[in-house]
C-alpha positions in Angstrom: 48.7 -13.1 -157.6 47.3 -10.7 -159.6 43.9 -10.3 -158.5 40.5 -11.5 -158.2 40.9 -14.3 -160.3 43.6 -15.7 -158.9 42.0 -15.6 -155.6 39.1 -17.3 -157.2 41.7 -20.2 -158.5 42.9 -20.6 -155.4 39.3 -21.4 -153.6 38.3 -23.5 -156.5 41.3 -25.4 -155.9 41.0 -25.5 -152.2 37.0 -26.9 -152.6 38.2 -29.3 -155.1 40.7 -31.1 -153.0 38.2 -31.1 -150.3 35.5 -32.5 -152.9 37.7 -35.1 -153.5 38.2 -36.2 -149.9 41.8 -35.1 -149.5 41.5 -32.3 -147.3 42.5 -33.7 -144.1 45.9 -33.9 -145.6 46.1 -30.9 -147.7 48.8 -28.9 -147.5 49.4 -25.5 -149.3 51.5 -26.9 -151.5 48.6 -29.2 -152.9 46.7 -26.1 -153.2 49.3 -24.2 -155.3 49.5 -26.8 -157.6 45.8 -27.4 -157.8 45.5 -23.6 -158.6 48.8 -23.6 -160.7 50.3 -20.8 -158.9 53.6 -20.3 -157.1 53.4 -21.6 -153.1 55.5 -18.5 -152.2 52.6 -16.4 -153.1 50.2 -18.7 -151.2 52.6 -18.5 -148.2 52.9 -14.9 -148.5 49.2 -14.4 -148.3 47.6 -17.0 -146.5 50.1 -18.7 -144.6 48.7 -22.5 -144.5 45.7 -24.4 -145.9 43.3 -23.1 -142.6 44.5 -19.9 -143.7 42.8 -20.2 -147.2 39.6 -21.5 -145.4 39.4 -18.5 -143.7 39.9 -16.2 -146.6 37.4 -18.4 -148.3 34.9 -17.3 -145.6 36.0 -13.8 -145.7 35.2 -14.1 -149.5 31.6 -15.4 -149.3 31.2 -12.2 -147.1 32.2 -10.1 -149.6 29.7 -11.8 -152.2 27.1 -11.3 -150.2 27.5 -7.6 -149.9 28.1 -7.3 -153.5 24.9 -9.3 -154.2 22.5 -7.1 -151.9 21.6 -3.9 -153.0 20.9 -0.9 -150.2 17.1 -1.8 -149.9 18.2 -4.6 -147.6 18.8 -2.5 -144.8 15.5 -0.7 -145.2 14.2 -0.2 -141.6 10.7 -0.7 -143.2 11.1 -4.3 -144.2 10.9 -6.8 -141.0 14.4 -8.1 -139.8 13.4 -11.4 -140.3 12.8 -11.0 -144.1 16.0 -8.8 -144.2 18.1 -11.7 -142.3 16.5 -14.2 -145.1 17.5 -12.6 -147.7 21.1 -12.0 -146.7 21.4 -15.9 -145.3 20.2 -17.1 -149.1 22.4 -14.8 -150.5 25.4 -16.5 -148.4 24.1 -20.1 -149.5 23.9 -19.0 -153.5 27.5 -17.4 -153.2 28.5 -20.8 -151.7 26.5 -23.0 -154.4 29.3 -23.2 -156.8 31.7 -25.0 -154.0 28.9 -27.1 -152.4 30.8 -30.4 -153.1 34.0 -29.2 -151.3 31.8 -27.7 -148.5 30.3 -31.0 -147.7 33.8 -32.5 -148.0 35.1 -30.5 -145.5 31.7 -30.8 -143.1 32.3 -34.6 -143.4 35.6 -33.7 -141.5 34.3 -31.8 -138.4 33.4 -34.6 -136.3 36.9 -36.1 -136.3 38.4 -32.7 -136.8 38.1 -30.6 -133.5 40.5 -27.8 -134.7 38.9 -27.7 -137.7 35.3 -27.6 -136.6 36.4 -24.8 -134.0 38.3 -22.7 -136.7 34.9 -23.0 -138.9 33.1 -21.8 -135.9 35.1 -18.8 -135.4 34.9 -17.9 -138.8 31.3 -18.3 -139.1 30.9 -16.2 -136.0 32.6 -13.3 -138.0 30.4 -14.3 -141.2 27.2 -13.9 -139.1 28.1 -10.5 -137.7 28.7 -9.4 -141.2 25.3 -10.6 -142.1 23.7 -8.8 -139.6 25.5 -5.5 -140.7 24.6 -5.9 -144.2 20.8 -6.3 -143.0 21.6 -3.2 -140.5 21.0 -5.0 -137.5 23.8 -4.0 -135.0 26.0 -6.8 -133.8 27.3 -5.5 -130.9 25.8 -4.9 -127.2 24.2 -7.9 -125.6 21.3 -8.1 -128.2 24.1 -8.1 -131.0 25.8 -11.1 -129.3 22.5 -12.6 -128.9 21.5 -12.0 -132.5 25.0 -13.3 -133.6 24.8 -16.6 -132.0 21.4 -17.2 -132.9 22.1 -16.4 -136.3 24.8 -19.1 -136.2 22.6 -21.8 -134.8 20.2 -20.7 -137.9 22.9 -21.4 -139.9 24.1 -24.3 -139.1 20.3 -25.9 -138.8 20.1 -25.1 -142.3 23.3 -26.5 -143.9 22.6 -30.0 -144.1 19.1 -29.0 -145.9 21.2 -26.8 -148.2 23.9 -29.6 -148.9 20.9 -31.9 -150.2 18.8 -28.8 -151.9 18.7 -29.4 -155.8 16.1 -27.0 -156.2 17.2 -23.7 -158.6 15.6 -21.5 -155.9 17.0 -23.2 -152.7 13.3 -23.5 -151.7 14.1 -26.3 -149.2 16.9 -24.2 -147.5 14.9 -20.9 -147.6 11.6 -23.0 -146.0 14.0 -23.9 -143.2 15.6 -20.8 -143.0 11.9 -18.8 -142.6 10.8 -21.4 -139.9 13.8 -20.9 -137.9 13.5 -17.2 -138.3 10.1 -17.1 -137.0 10.9 -19.1 -134.1 13.8 -17.1 -133.2 11.2 -13.9 -133.6 9.2 -15.5 -131.6 11.6 -16.2 -128.3 12.9 -12.7 -128.9 9.5 -11.2 -128.8 8.5 -13.3 -125.8 11.3 -12.7 -123.8 11.1 -9.1 -124.5 14.8 -9.2 -125.9 13.4 -6.8 -128.7 13.4 -3.9 -126.9 15.6 -1.0 -127.0 18.9 -1.9 -124.6 19.0 0.6 -121.5 22.1 2.9 -121.1 
C-alpha cells in the first residue's frame, strides 16, 4: 500500500460491503478484492476485517483533528460548544460512509463481539474528541466525560442516520440537547469543580 489513497480505498471497500449487507460474513479477502489491493498487504497492516474497522475509527479521529482549527481549544468558548463542534465534525467525516455504517449498526443486536469491539473503539475516539476540545479525558472527571460523550454520541447516531439536511441540523439539535442536559447534571452534582490532589 502506498499511502492515504490506498487506505481510503480499503475503508470505502469495507463500507461498500457493509452497505450491501455482507459484513457478517466479510473476510479480509473480500475487502482486498473490492479495493483491488493485495490480500497479503491487508493481512500485514490490518490482520483481519475487525482490524479494518478499528483502523477506520482511528481514521475518523484523524479527520476530526484535521478539520478543526486551534480555536476549538479556546478556553473562553464554553466546553459544551467545543464538544458540539467536535462531535459534528465526526459525523461530517462519517457522512461519506453512512450506508456502510448503517449496515454495521443493523448487525449489532445479533453480534455482541462486533458491538463490544465498536464500543471499545468509540471509547477511544471520544477520548480523542475530548483532547481536541482541550478537555482532559484523564482522572475521574475525564472518565465521566468520556462515558457521557459515548452515550451522547450513541443517542445522536440514529438521528444522524436519517438526517438528510445539508448542515446536519437535526443531528446538531439532538447533540445540543444532550450536551445541555449533561452540562446541567454536571453543575448540579458539583462535578465541574477541580479535582483535589
